[in-house]
TIDREN-30834 format. One line per field, with one value per residue (C-alpha): residue number from 0; x negated, y negated, z; residue in one letter. Coordinates in Angstrom, 2 decimals, always signed. Layout:
// TIDREN-30834
k	(NUM:...)
x	(X:...)
y	(Y:...)
z	(Z:...)
r	(a:...)
// end
This chain:
// TIDREN-30834
k	(0:1:2:3:4:5:6:7:8:9:10:11:12:13:14:15:16:17:18:19:20:21:22:23:24:25:26:27:28:29:30:31:32:33:34:35:36:37:38:39:40:41:42:43:44:45:46:47:48:49:50:51:52:53:54:55:56:57:58:59:60:61:62:63:64:65:66:67:68:69:70:71:72:73:74:75:76:77:78:79:80:81:82:83:84:85:86:87:88:89:90:91:92:93:94:95:96:97:98:99:100:101:102:103:104:105:106:107:108:109:110:111:112:113:114:115:116:117:118:119:120:121:122:123:124:125:126:127:128:129:130:131:132:133:134:135:136:137)
x	(-21.50:-22.74:-23.91:-26.17:-28.86:-31.08:-30.50:-27.90:-30.13:-33.10:-30.99:-29.87:-33.42:-34.83:-31.89:-32.72:-36.08:-34.33:-32.87:-34.59:-32.23:-32.82:-36.59:-36.21:-34.12:-36.76:-39.58:-37.55:-36.86:-40.54:-41.68:-39.04:-39.98:-43.68:-43.19:-41.24:-44.05:-46.55:-44.80:-46.40:-44.11:-43.52:-41.95:-44.45:-46.02:-42.61:-41.80:-45.01:-43.97:-40.44:-41.85:-44.05:-41.13:-39.34:-42.73:-43.95:-40.65:-40.71:-44.30:-43.47:-40.39:-42.27:-45.16:-42.83:-40.89:-44.12:-45.46:-42.27:-42.30:-45.96:-45.46:-42.53:-43.91:-47.66:-47.54:-49.97:-48.99:-50.48:-47.40:-45.24:-48.06:-49.12:-45.75:-45.48:-49.00:-48.19:-45.03:-46.99:-49.70:-47.10:-45.41:-48.76:-49.73:-46.39:-46.89:-50.43:-49.17:-46.42:-48.90:-51.29:-48.46:-47.21:-50.68:-51.21:-48.06:-48.99:-50.69:-54.49:-55.12:-55.82:-56.57:-53.54:-52.93:-53.25:-50.57:-51.48:-52.91:-50.99:-53.25:-52.50:-48.77:-49.03:-50.97:-48.41:-45.51:-47.16:-47.83:-44.25:-42.84:-45.11:-43.81:-40.22:-40.64:-42.31:-39.39:-36.85:-38.63:-38.79)
y	(-39.70:-37.04:-39.68:-41.38:-38.72:-38.34:-41.81:-40.69:-37.83:-40.16:-42.67:-39.96:-38.62:-42.10:-42.89:-39.83:-41.38:-44.17:-41.87:-39.56:-36.67:-37.22:-37.07:-33.85:-32.42:-33.42:-31.86:-28.66:-28.45:-29.01:-26.26:-23.84:-24.43:-24.22:-20.85:-19.60:-20.76:-18.67:-15.47:-14.27:-14.46:-16.12:-19.28:-20.07:-22.95:-24.56:-24.21:-26.04:-29.04:-28.83:-28.79:-31.81:-34.15:-33.99:-33.72:-37.01:-38.71:-37.33:-38.47:-41.97:-42.17:-40.85:-43.23:-46.19:-45.27:-44.74:-48.10:-49.90:-48.13:-48.94:-52.59:-52.74:-50.96:-50.50:-47.02:-44.24:-41.81:-38.81:-37.84:-37.24:-36.04:-33.02:-31.20:-31.69:-30.36:-27.35:-26.58:-26.98:-24.62:-22.01:-22.26:-22.05:-19.01:-17.35:-17.95:-16.53:-13.49:-12.89:-13.12:-10.69:-8.26:-8.37:-7.76:-4.89:-3.15:-3.41:-0.43:-0.42:+0.39:-2.70:-0.91:-0.14:+3.54:+4.34:+6.50:+10.12:+10.98:+13.04:+16.05:+15.96:+15.80:+18.78:+20.81:+19.97:+20.89:+24.18:+25.03:+24.13:+26.28:+29.15:+28.91:+28.73:+31.85:+33.74:+32.91:+34.13:+37.44:+38.26)
z	(+74.70:+72.32:+69.86:+72.40:+72.32:+75.36:+76.83:+79.43:+80.58:+80.91:+82.85:+85.30:+85.79:+86.40:+88.69:+90.80:+91.68:+93.61:+96.27:+98.73:+97.94:+94.22:+94.68:+96.71:+93.87:+91.32:+93.39:+93.86:+90.13:+89.38:+91.74:+90.43:+86.79:+87.70:+89.38:+86.37:+84.10:+86.09:+85.01:+81.78:+78.82:+75.47:+76.94:+79.71:+77.74:+77.22:+80.91:+81.88:+79.79:+81.18:+84.72:+84.00:+83.24:+86.62:+88.34:+86.92:+87.73:+91.29:+91.70:+90.49:+92.72:+95.75:+95.17:+94.79:+97.94:+99.86:+98.72:+99.78:+103.15:+103.66:+102.86:+105.29:+108.35:+107.76:+109.26:+108.51:+105.73:+107.55:+109.65:+106.57:+104.33:+106.40:+106.35:+102.60:+102.07:+104.25:+102.25:+99.01:+100.25:+101.23:+97.82:+96.03:+98.11:+97.35:+93.63:+93.77:+95.69:+93.13:+90.26:+91.99:+92.72:+89.13:+87.70:+90.15:+88.91:+85.21:+83.57:+83.60:+79.95:+77.90:+74.63:+72.49:+71.83:+68.15:+66.54:+65.84:+62.44:+59.90:+60.54:+64.27:+63.63:+61.26:+63.85:+66.57:+64.29:+63.32:+66.96:+67.89:+65.09:+66.15:+69.74:+68.53:+66.34:+69.22:+71.53:+68.98:+68.47:+72.17)
r	(m:s:g:e:g:s:k:p:v:a:a:v:l:v:g:l:t:n:f:r:l:g:r:i:l:l:w:t:t:t:v:f:l:g:l:l:a:l:v:p:g:p:d:s:g:t:l:w:s:m:a:a:i:p:g:v:l:a:l:i:g:t:g:t:a:w:w:k:e:r:q:g:s:r:s:s:p:i:p:w:l:l:p:r:l:a:v:g:a:v:l:f:g:a:a:a:l:l:m:w:w:r:r:r:r:e:p:e:s:d:a:p:v:s:p:p:s:a:e:q:v:d:r:w:a:t:a:e:l:g:l:a:s:m:e:r:s:s)
// end
């Protein structure tokens, strides 16, 4: 199996789109990776592309299932669409709240602090030695 490359993984991911539980798993993975990508860091760009793969597959699987269901019963999509939109809005709001909270906790200063100059270090060392010699003499 190790010599087959990514074909088995692709077959499993595409196979998940055929089942309702598989599509739920793909959507959950997409949302989880998307929320992880919102956190600032060096790998956030990679996580966005990783979240896009199961998201596209879940979208295709959901669209196909919806189309088959619509052709079979001709029912309105609104009853199942509203709960999903509500869950999506709650997750989006939670992600926005987490981003706001994280930015609020970060320090305000945007400018990097420059290291002290050699003259400043010399003055501090001289002052420190002066205090140390005064403490010894008393």
